[in-house]
N, C-alpha and C positions, 0 to 999 in steps of 0.2 A: 367215116370220121368226123364226129362232133364239131358242133362250135358252140360255144358258148358267149352269149353278147350281153352283158350288162347295157341297161339304159339306166344313167346316171347324171343327174345335177342337183345340188343340195338347194337350191332355188326353186320356190312352189310355184304352181302355177305355169310351168314352162310347157306343159302338155308331155310330161315324160309317162304317165299312165296311159293316155292316149295313145302315145306312139307302142309301149309296149306292148297293148293288147294287139292292136292295130295292126303291127308288124309281125306278132304273133301269126296273128289270124291270117295274112297274105300269104306268110309263108307255107303255114299250113293248105290253105286252099291252092296253092303251087304243089301239093303232093309232096313237102317234105315235113319229114315226121316231126313235130315241133314242141315243145315244153315251155310252158309259162309260168314263172315261179313270182309269184308275189312276196315279194321281202318287206314293202311297206305296212308299217303297222296300221295305217289307213285302211287296208284291205280293198281300194279302190279297184285293183284288176281283178280283184275276186269276184267283188259284187259287178264288174262291168261285163265280164262274161256270165253271169245270171246265177251262178253259185251262191245260194242261200246261205247264213249263218247257222240255221236251225240243220242243214244237211252235212256241216262239216265236222266230222269227227278226230279227227286229227288235221295237224298242219305242218307249215316250214316252222313254227314254233317246236314242235316236239322232235322235229327231225334235230335240229340246233341245239337243242337244252337236254333233252332225254336219248339223243342218240338214236332214237327209231328210226326206222327205214324209211325213206320219203316214199315207196311205194305203199305207204299206209295211209299214205296223205293225199294221193293222186287220184284225181280226178281224168276218167277216160272219154276220148271222142266229143270234148265240150263242143257242141254246136258244127263239129268239121272230123271227119274222120282222123284225120292227122294231127289233132292238137288236143294234148291233155295241160292239166294244170295242177300246179302246188298251189291251196288256198295259202292267205293270210288270215290270221285272226288279231281282236286288239292285245291278245297275249303276246305277240312281239314287243308292245310298249316297253315292258320289262325285261326283255330279252338283253338288251344292252349289258345293265346290271349283272343279270345272272351270268352272262358271257365273261367279266370281267375278271371271276376267279376261277376260271377253267382253263386247265395247260392246254396252251395249242390255241388260246381262244381265236387269233386272227384266222384259223383254218379248219374251219369247222364245216362250213360250208363245201371248202374242196373235198372233206370226208367224206360228207354226204353224197357229193353229186360222183366221188369215184366209179364205185359200182354200177352208177344210174346214167350217166350223160350217155356211154355210147349205144343205148337204146334208140337215140334221137340225133336228126340230122342238127337241128337249132335247138338251144336253150336261150332262151328270152328273159333277162331278170330286171323285173321292178324294183330298182333300187330305193331306199327310202329316201326323202327331200333331205339329208342332213351327209354328215361326213365322222358318223362316228364308228363303232364297232361291228354294226350289221351291213354297214356299206363297206367299209374294209374286207370284211368277208366275204363279200359278194364280188368285189375285183378283184381279191386273192384267186377265188374260184374260177374267174371270166377268163376267156381267151383274149377277149376285147371290151372297149368300153365303146358305146353310142351315147354321143352328148346332145340333147335337143336343148335349143335356146330361141326363147320367144322372139319374136320382132315387137319389141317395145322396150321402155324407157328403163334403163338400169341393166337390161339383156346380159350385157359382159359382166356386171359386175359379180364378183365371188367366184369368176372362173380361173381366175389364177390358185385361187386356193384349192379347186377340184383338180387342176393339174399338178399341183405339188402333191396330192393325195396319189394320183395315179405314179408320180415318179418314187415315193416313198413304196408304195407297191411294188413297183419294179426292183426297187433296189432291195427292199427286206423280202418280199415273199412270193412273187410271183416277176421275174424278169425277162417274161415272153408275153407279158400284157402289151396290146395295143391300142389305139384307139383307131377304131371302125371309121369315124367320121362323126361331122358335127352336122348337125341337123335344124334348118331353122323352121321355126313353127308360128304360126296363128302369123302369118306372111299376109299385107293388103295393100297391093301394088296400087291404090287410091290415095296410101298415107305416107307422107317425105319420112316418118319416121321410121318405118319398115323398109323403105328405101335405103336410109342411112343405114341402119342395125346391119343389113345385109351386104352392104356395102364394107362396114369396117369390119364385119366377121370375116367376108372373104379374104379382105388386106390381112388380117391376122392369121388365118387359118389355112388358106389357100388351097391345096388339091384335097385338103382331110375335110372340105366341105363336102356335103351330097351336093348332087345334079339338080334333086329334086328340093323344092320347097312345099311345106305342108300349109296350105292355105288358113284365114280366118274361115270357119264355115259350121253354118248354124246345125246339120245334120252329124257333125261330130261332136260338137257339144251336147245330142240330144241323145244319141245313141248310148253313152253308161245308163241312163237312165232306165233305158230298157231292158239293161242286162245283157246288151248285142254289141259284138264288133260293126265297125262302121258299114262291115262288107256285108252283111245281114240286116242292117238296119236301113241302109241306103247306098244299094252297091254302084247307081249311076252318079253318086253325088260325087263334086271336085275333091273331099277329102278321101273318098274310097280310092278314087283311081292312085291319087299321090301315093298312098300308104302301097298300092300294090307295085308302084313305081320302087319306090324306095326297096322293097320286099325284092324285087328283082335284082336290083342293081346291088345287093347284098349277096344275093345267090351268084351273080356274075363274078364277085370278089371273091368270094369263097370257094366257089366249084371251081372256079378258073386261074386261081392261082396269083390273082391280085393281092398284092403285099400290102396290109393296112398299115399305116402310118405312125411313127413314134409319137411320143408325145413331144408338143414343142414347148422350146424353153420357158418354164413356168417363171422365171427372173425377167421375162424382158414383161414390161406390163403391157397391159390389156388397153386398148383404146376408151375414151370416153365415150358416147354418143351425146350430143347436144339436145336439148328438149326440143 
């Protein structure tokens, strides 16, 4: 049975793509057949695993807009025997406008994955940094959502809107959508602000927090420019070890029956973190 996980946060710069790429690579390293789907028009997950634009004949856009099979867009065995990738291109920039007039516009990704997902144990989706139709499609197709939060000022800003979107999807399109967890990224234990954000997030999200935090790490920041997940760029780095630990936690939850948490009440205001 497969698990479709959407990595989502409408704020940019939270480590969303880094998290998607490196969780997918870590799951593949653990010999779980994994599909990484790049649904972000910036296509950073695509370039982050070394897929160059001139090699892409078809992409996620073609599946969503033209109804083409995801198999036509798939790159197989990307860096690892257990990792396949559906790339994105800048064509996705206009996809939201094109989806508006389509019947069943919110479920196009679910349809695309319907006969495809069971080829994989995990499908990891890098969502756009927005809450538009593309993200709505990804959440409607997903079993769960993982939310990365950077340990910086205004880190929790906008999360109420994301949680409200999750609830909207649960009510109207995907009642089974759960929250896999909230993952703290760019954590620096030397900084008071990082510790404050971590404390505030744990107070609000409680058991929905992952037990692992992703540290601020130069090697993590460098790896995408080489088109490699951190496991291939520097497997001994603290960033690589952290994402391996997150993947193992996901595997335990999914394969050993741990139930993901429902969304917390979005009506409750999120805490403000002082400067």
